[in-house]
TIBA-688972 format. One line per 3 residues: number of its first residue (from 1); their letters; for each residue x, y, z of C-alpha. Coordinates in steps of 0.1 Angstrom, whole numbers. Last residue first. Layout:
<marpas>
NUM> a> X,Y,Z ~ ...
</marpas>
This chain:
<marpas>
426> maa> -209,201,441 ~ -188,222,464 ~ -205,207,495
423> lld> -194,173,484 ~ -158,184,483 ~ -160,202,516
420> aip> -175,172,533 ~ -146,151,519 ~ -121,173,537
417> vfa> -90,176,514 ~ -54,166,521 ~ -28,174,495
414> fgi> 5,160,482 ~ 30,170,456 ~ 50,150,430
411> ssd> 76,162,404 ~ 83,167,367 ~ 52,161,345
408> aig> 42,197,355 ~ 32,186,390 ~ 19,151,396
405> ypl> -6,145,424 ~ -9,127,457 ~ -44,132,472
402> flr> -53,121,507 ~ -90,126,510 ~ -107,133,543
399> dgh> -133,121,568 ~ -114,89,577 ~ -88,82,551
396> ria> -101,80,516 ~ -72,75,492 ~ -63,92,459
393> gcs> -55,79,424 ~ -37,86,392 ~ -32,123,398
390> yvv> -25,153,375 ~ -15,189,378 ~ -2,205,346
387> npv> 7,241,337 ~ 42,233,324 ~ 53,200,308
384> yge> 90,195,319 ~ 84,219,348 ~ 69,251,361
381> rdq> 33,256,369 ~ 32,242,405 ~ 54,270,418
378> dka> 26,296,412 ~ -4,278,397 ~ -16,246,383
375> all> -51,238,394 ~ -67,220,423 ~ -103,215,433
372> pqq> -115,229,400 ~ -147,251,399 ~ -181,238,388
369> mrg> -178,206,409 ~ -203,179,399 ~ -230,160,417
366> ivk> -255,133,409 ~ -240,119,377 ~ -259,87,368
363> spd> -239,60,349 ~ -228,49,384 ~ -261,31,390
360> rkd> -263,18,425 ~ -240,43,443 ~ -249,72,419
357> llv> -218,91,408 ~ -203,121,424 ~ -179,144,405
354> agi> -145,159,412 ~ -120,184,398 ~ -83,185,390
351> syk> -69,211,366 ~ -47,210,335 ~ -38,241,315
348> rma> -36,234,278 ~ -34,272,271 ~ -72,273,277
345> gvg> -87,244,295 ~ -79,207,302 ~ -99,189,329
342> htl> -89,162,353 ~ -114,141,372 ~ -117,127,407
339> llw> -146,103,410 ~ -165,100,443 ~ -189,71,441
336> ged> -221,76,461 ~ -233,93,493 ~ -220,66,517
333> lei> -186,69,500 ~ -168,46,476 ~ -138,60,458
330> ppg> -137,58,420 ~ -103,48,405 ~ -79,75,394
327> cng> -77,110,381 ~ -103,105,353 ~ -105,124,320
324> iqv> -118,156,306 ~ -111,174,273 ~ -107,208,257
321> lew> -135,225,277 ~ -122,215,311 ~ -114,248,328
318> pyq> -142,266,310 ~ -170,243,323 ~ -189,217,305
315> ptl> -167,189,290 ~ -187,157,287 ~ -195,131,313
312> ikv> -216,99,313 ~ -210,83,279 ~ -220,47,279
309> gdd> -195,19,273 ~ -173,5,245 ~ -157,-29,251
306> wht> -136,-42,279 ~ -120,-76,283 ~ -94,-84,310
303> ldd> -116,-82,341 ~ -143,-103,325 ~ -180,-98,330
300> skl> -177,-62,317 ~ -190,-27,322 ~ -176,6,310
297> lfl> -188,40,321 ~ -175,67,297 ~ -158,101,301
294> neg> -154,125,272 ~ -125,137,250 ~ -101,109,240
291> dsr> -129,90,224 ~ -129,60,247 ~ -121,79,279
288> gim> -126,52,305 ~ -142,47,340 ~ -144,10,348
285> myr> -169,-15,360 ~ -169,-52,368 ~ -203,-67,370
282> gdv> -227,-82,396 ~ -246,-50,403 ~ -213,-32,410
279> mrp> -181,-53,413 ~ -155,-39,436 ~ -128,-12,438
276> fla> -140,4,405 ~ -113,3,378 ~ -98,33,361
273> mgk> -89,34,324 ~ -68,63,313 ~ -55,55,278
270> nrs> -73,39,249 ~ -71,6,229 ~ -86,-12,259
267> ang> -120,3,251 ~ -124,-17,219 ~ -117,-51,235
264> tmp> -87,-69,250 ~ -65,-63,281 ~ -29,-71,283
261> vld> -18,-87,316 ~ 12,-78,338 ~ 11,-102,367
258> far> 32,-90,397 ~ 48,-113,422 ~ 62,-100,455
255> fdr> 36,-73,460 ~ 15,-99,479 ~ -18,-102,461
252> trm> -8,-87,427 ~ -23,-77,394 ~ -11,-52,369
249> les> -36,-47,341 ~ -30,-35,305 ~ -42,-7,283
246> qiq> -25,-6,249 ~ -9,23,231 ~ 8,23,197
243> sgn> 38,40,180 ~ 67,39,205 ~ 57,7,222
240> yat> 34,21,249 ~ 17,1,276 ~ -9,23,295
237> ytg> -17,13,330 ~ -45,-2,351 ~ -38,-14,386
234> iwe> -52,-43,406 ~ -44,-50,443 ~ -62,-81,454
231> wsg> -86,-89,482 ~ -107,-119,490 ~ -143,-115,501
228> ddh> -158,-140,477 ~ -173,-111,456 ~ -137,-98,451
225> qfh> -124,-67,469 ~ -100,-45,449 ~ -74,-23,465
222> vir> -69,1,435 ~ -39,11,414 ~ -40,36,385
219> lde> -6,32,369 ~ 3,61,346 ~ 26,48,320
216> lgk> 46,16,315 ~ 70,26,287 ~ 88,24,254
213> sqa> 89,-14,252 ~ 55,-21,267 ~ 39,-38,237
210> gtm> 72,-57,230 ~ 72,-70,266 ~ 92,-64,297
207> pfi> 89,-27,304 ~ 105,-19,338 ~ 90,-24,373
204> vtg> 111,-7,399 ~ 117,-18,435 ~ 135,3,462
201> slt> 104,14,481 ~ 91,-22,479 ~ 121,-34,498
198> sdr> 145,-58,481 ~ 158,-90,497 ~ 134,-114,480
195> hry> 138,-97,446 ~ 105,-85,433 ~ 91,-108,407
192> vti> 77,-103,372 ~ 48,-123,356 ~ 41,-120,319
189> pge> 9,-118,298 ~ 14,-114,261 ~ 46,-109,242
186> pmt> 82,-116,250 ~ 111,-93,242 ~ 140,-109,226
183> eyd> 177,-108,237 ~ 167,-109,274 ~ 155,-144,271
180> tgv> 132,-146,302 ~ 134,-177,324 ~ 120,-161,355
177> adt> 109,-125,350 ~ 127,-98,369 ~ 118,-68,390
174> ata> 144,-40,391 ~ 165,-32,421 ~ 172,2,437
171> fpp> 201,6,461 ~ 205,31,490 ~ 170,23,503
168> epa> 144,50,500 ~ 133,64,533 ~ 98,57,543
165> lkm> 75,86,536 ~ 59,107,563 ~ 25,123,563
162> qng> 5,147,584 ~ -30,161,576 ~ -42,154,612
159> dti> -60,122,602 ~ -26,106,597 ~ -5,94,567
156> ige> 22,69,567 ~ 47,59,539 ~ 58,35,512
153> rfa> 72,44,478 ~ 70,25,445 ~ 84,29,410
150> vss> 67,20,377 ~ 87,26,345 ~ 85,51,317
147> ihg> 110,54,289 ~ 119,89,278 ~ 150,76,262
144> egv> 168,78,295 ~ 145,79,325 ~ 109,86,334
141> arm> 94,73,367 ~ 56,70,370 ~ 48,66,407
138> sml> 31,40,428 ~ 22,48,464 ~ 17,24,493
135> irl> 1,37,525 ~ 3,30,562 ~ -27,46,579
132> sgp> -28,66,611 ~ -58,78,631 ~ -55,51,658
129> pmg> -19,38,660 ~ -5,16,633 ~ 15,-13,646
126> sqd> 5,-37,618 ~ -11,-22,588 ~ 8,-43,562
123> fhp> -9,-44,527 ~ -5,-7,524 ~ -37,13,517
120> vas> -37,27,481 ~ -20,56,463 ~ -15,66,427
117> pnm> 12,90,415 ~ 15,109,382 ~ 51,121,383
114> laa> 88,116,386 ~ 107,130,357 ~ 139,130,336
111> aay> 165,111,357 ~ 140,87,372 ~ 152,53,359
108> sye> 189,62,357 ~ 202,30,339 ~ 236,15,345
105> hcf> 246,-10,318 ~ 251,-47,316 ~ 265,-70,289
102> yag> 302,-61,294 ~ 297,-67,332 ~ 285,-103,326
99> ilq> 318,-110,307 ~ 337,-96,337 ~ 318,-117,362
96> rke> 325,-148,341 ~ 361,-139,339 ~ 364,-135,376
93> dgi> 345,-167,384 ~ 368,-188,363 ~ 358,-203,329
90> etg> 361,-240,322 ~ 330,-250,343 ~ 311,-223,324
87> nln> 310,-242,291 ~ 296,-217,266 ~ 266,-224,245
84> lle> 265,-189,231 ~ 230,-179,242 ~ 231,-201,274
81> eie> 264,-186,284 ~ 252,-151,277 ~ 222,-157,301
78> dyr> 245,-172,328 ~ 268,-141,324 ~ 239,-118,332
75> tmf> 233,-137,364 ~ 270,-136,372 ~ 271,-98,367
72> vrr> 240,-93,389 ~ 257,-115,416 ~ 288,-93,415
69> tqw> 267,-62,418 ~ 249,-73,449 ~ 231,-39,453
66> hra> 245,-11,433 ~ 264,22,436 ~ 292,9,458
63> efd> 300,-18,432 ~ 301,6,402 ~ 334,23,396
60> klv> 357,3,418 ~ 339,-29,406 ~ 346,-21,370
57> vel> 383,-14,377 ~ 386,-45,398 ~ 371,-66,369
54> qer> 398,-53,346 ~ 426,-62,370 ~ 412,-97,377
51> aea> 408,-104,340 ~ 444,-93,334 ~ 457,-115,362
48> ptm> 437,-145,350 ~ 452,-141,316 ~ 429,-126,290
45> klv> 419,-146,259 ~ 385,-155,275 ~ 378,-118,278
42> eav> 385,-112,241 ~ 364,-142,230 ~ 334,-130,250
39> lre> 336,-96,233 ~ 339,-112,198 ~ 310,-136,204
36> trs> 288,-107,215 ~ 299,-86,185 ~ 289,-114,162
33> pmg> 315,-136,146 ~ 316,-135,108 ~ 298,-161,86
30> gsg> 280,-134,66 ~ 262,-122,97 ~ 266,-129,134
27> gwa> 238,-132,159 ~ 244,-118,194 ~ 235,-82,186
24> ihf> 244,-62,218 ~ 218,-56,245 ~ 229,-41,278
21> prv> 209,-58,305 ~ 200,-34,334 ~ 218,-23,365
18> vvr> 197,2,385 ~ 201,39,392 ~ 186,66,414
15> spd> 213,93,412 ~ 194,110,384 ~ 166,121,408
12> ahl> 134,135,396 ~ 116,153,424 ~ 93,145,453
9> rle> 78,175,471 ~ 69,177,508 ~ 52,209,521
6> hnv> 18,193,523 ~ -10,212,506 ~ -41,215,528
3> lnm> -74,220,510 ~ -101,238,531 ~ -123,246,501
</marpas>
């Protein structure tokens, strides 16, 4: 197998921080003021000079580390004002910014790990020379409290096994939902927005609902073509609340607004669902792992509702005997649907393989690798969870596959694989 591993590695970076709301109980008990009311009262008691002095201390510590820090503080103040019924016209700008600062905190969203990437063609291909493709990659970023969020990175790949990632902006910003009460987590579908001045490489999607409260995990994103010819980027991910998991959809047409939509049905109560990039035989299709061990083909007339499907793959070879799963959405070839898989073998070692599904009837497996395409070894073994390689989605570019993959639940590597070699190994 003529697999080319690129030298670039992405690692966890505790210096990548965003400002997040700091939640303090705002309801009092027994007739006593709440902590929120007490904090606001203390700031309001300050003289203008005292408030200015304290705000300068905060800005000295944090203004250079964040984008539009004063505006963030004012936005947070507006939320506190609404909660406590304050009269902002009677409070000076500096006191309002200081109040906002007391209800914010700095969050290092990728301090623990950066892993499990998924890649799709970028929505902007302008200026690309022949043989080059602008790409968009999602990544699972893990920070304080082991909470997972979705980060993005843009870049360019070539048909000569070259790649270059766009530099990260100095400041990261979190998506936000209009009109959200930050003191209570909403339920159900929600739309979050990228700030108009923020690049996608500096944007992070954090958990917003109760079902997502402990993490948005392993986004498998696909460039989906609808039957009417329109395009949409759709990703499946696992929402985790600390005790239960739920598969959900991320949907966007412009990477400005992102719909986060819970799915229903028996299959949606499991991890690792991967959507085909178009309807097949008039139905939406997914690859899922309904029993946690085998791979199933799921069919639906509704993108948001998925029931049990038909089993198409079971563990067969030593490197996958514990369980198998998918490593991203199926990729359409002339020969069929190329599905990257992961297998778990002895000592819980993860490897990446591939199968080929029939073009018209994806329930039929027409090719399967007996040996893994990529396995944890040498430097790729060490990390937060050793002996793991894992991907959430590759891209076909010309006659090869661009495969970003997670390493030991800690970092991200990149490989290029000739598709002809893949098919020949089946």
